[in-house]
C-alpha positions in Angstrom: 85.3 77.2 98.4 83.9 79.1 95.5 83.4 82.8 96.2 79.7 84.2 95.7 79.0 86.8 93.0 78.5 90.5 94.1 74.9 90.2 93.2 74.4 87.3 95.7 76.3 88.8 98.4 74.3 92.0 98.2 71.2 90.4 98.3 72.3 88.2 101.4 73.8 91.5 103.2 70.4 93.2 103.2 69.3 90.7 105.7 72.1 91.3 108.2 71.9 93.8 111.2 74.3 96.7 111.3 76.5 95.0 114.0 76.9 91.9 111.7 77.9 94.0 108.8 80.3 96.2 111.0 81.8 92.7 112.1 82.2 91.6 108.7 84.1 95.0 107.4 86.4 94.6 110.5 87.2 91.1 109.8 87.9 91.7 106.2 90.1 94.6 107.2 92.0 92.4 109.6 93.0 89.8 106.7 94.1 92.1 104.0 96.0 95.5 104.0 94.2 96.7 100.8 90.8 96.2 102.6 92.1 98.3 105.6 93.3 100.9 103.4 90.1 101.1 101.6 88.0 101.1 104.8 90.3 103.7 106.1 89.7 105.9 102.9 86.0 105.2 103.1 85.6 106.3 106.7 88.0 109.0 107.1 89.3 110.4 104.0 86.4 110.2 101.4 84.7 113.3 102.7 87.9 115.5 102.0 89.2 114.6 98.8 91.7 117.3 98.7 93.4 116.1 101.8 93.5 112.8 100.5 95.3 113.9 97.4 97.7 115.9 99.5 98.6 112.9 101.7 99.1 110.6 98.7 101.4 113.4 97.0 103.3 113.4 100.3 103.7 109.4 100.2 104.8 109.9 96.5 107.5 112.7 97.3 109.0 110.7 100.2 109.3 107.6 98.3 110.9 109.1 95.5 113.5 110.8 97.9 114.1 107.2 99.2 114.9 105.5 95.9 118.4 103.7 95.7 120.0 105.3 92.7 123.0 103.1 92.6 121.9 101.5 89.3 118.8 101.8 87.2 117.8 98.2 88.2 116.9 99.4 91.7 115.2 102.7 90.5 113.0 100.8 88.1 111.8 98.4 90.9 111.2 101.4 93.3 109.4 103.4 90.8 107.1 100.4 89.7 106.5 99.9 93.5 105.5 103.4 93.8 103.3 103.3 90.9 101.6 100.4 92.0 100.8 101.9 95.3 99.5 105.2 93.6 97.3 103.2 91.4 95.9 101.4 94.5 95.0 105.0 95.9 93.5 106.0 92.8 91.3 102.9 92.7 90.0 103.7 96.2 88.8 107.2 95.1 87.3 106.2 91.8 87.2 109.9 90.8 88.8 111.0 87.4 89.9 114.2 88.9 92.0 112.5 91.6 93.2 110.1 89.1 94.5 112.8 86.6 96.1 114.8 89.6 98.0 111.9 91.2 99.3 110.6 87.8 100.4 114.2 86.9 102.1 114.5 90.1 103.7 110.9 89.7 105.1 111.9 86.3 106.4 115.3 87.8 108.3 113.5 90.4 109.7 111.0 88.1 110.7 113.9 85.7 112.4 115.6 88.8 114.3 112.7 89.7 118.1 112.3 89.5 119.5 110.5 87.6 117.1 111.2 84.8 114.3 108.7 83.7 115.3 109.7 80.1 118.5 107.6 80.2 116.4 104.3 80.7 114.0 102.9 78.0 111.7 101.4 80.7 111.4 104.5 82.8 110.7 106.7 79.8 108.0 104.2 78.5 106.6 104.3 82.2 106.5 108.1 82.3 105.0 108.3 78.7 102.3 105.9 79.6 101.3 107.3 82.9 101.0 110.8 81.2 98.9 109.3 78.4 96.8 107.9 81.1 96.3 111.2 82.9 95.4 112.9 79.8 92.9 110.0 79.1 91.5 110.7 82.6 91.4 114.5 82.1 89.2 114.1 78.8 86.4 112.6 81.2 86.1 115.6 83.7 84.5 119.1 83.4 86.1 121.6 81.0 87.2 124.0 83.4 89.1 121.4 85.3 90.5 119.9 82.0 91.9 123.4 81.1 93.6 123.5 84.7 95.1 120.0 84.4 96.3 120.6 80.8 98.2 123.7 82.1 99.8 121.5 84.7 101.0 119.0 82.0 102.3 121.8 80.0 104.2 123.4 82.9 105.6 120.0 83.9 106.7 119.1 80.3 108.4 122.7 80.1 110.2 122.0 83.3 111.7 118.8 82.5 112.7 119.5 79.0 
């Protein structure tokens, strides 16, 4: 079965009732965790972005506390997993402010992790790339917020060095 394009689906969904649309949404949420997470964000959390950001920060912090620090192999695997989940949360929001704040927080948590990420090339590259992506997102938001986020980055870099 070949899936229809978004345009075709959009045209066809115009002719469906509210009840049918609700059934479709719930059926999609039942089959895939990402769909359920997105639906949860849209229904419950999209109205209050600050609360959403705080809940994601709590997830990032708790995940970093649970990292197995026996060797860098386990650390890298877990950091990649945390980053993948963080990116998914960013994708739900689609807001550059959320992206910048969560990436900065991820980098801060990675910087505070012990043993230091600086002893491993892959983790150092991950840190640098995410910081670069955060700075790229910052350039696309309002100037006042740009200043605030740049101050956050400078403070983080000062604390890590």
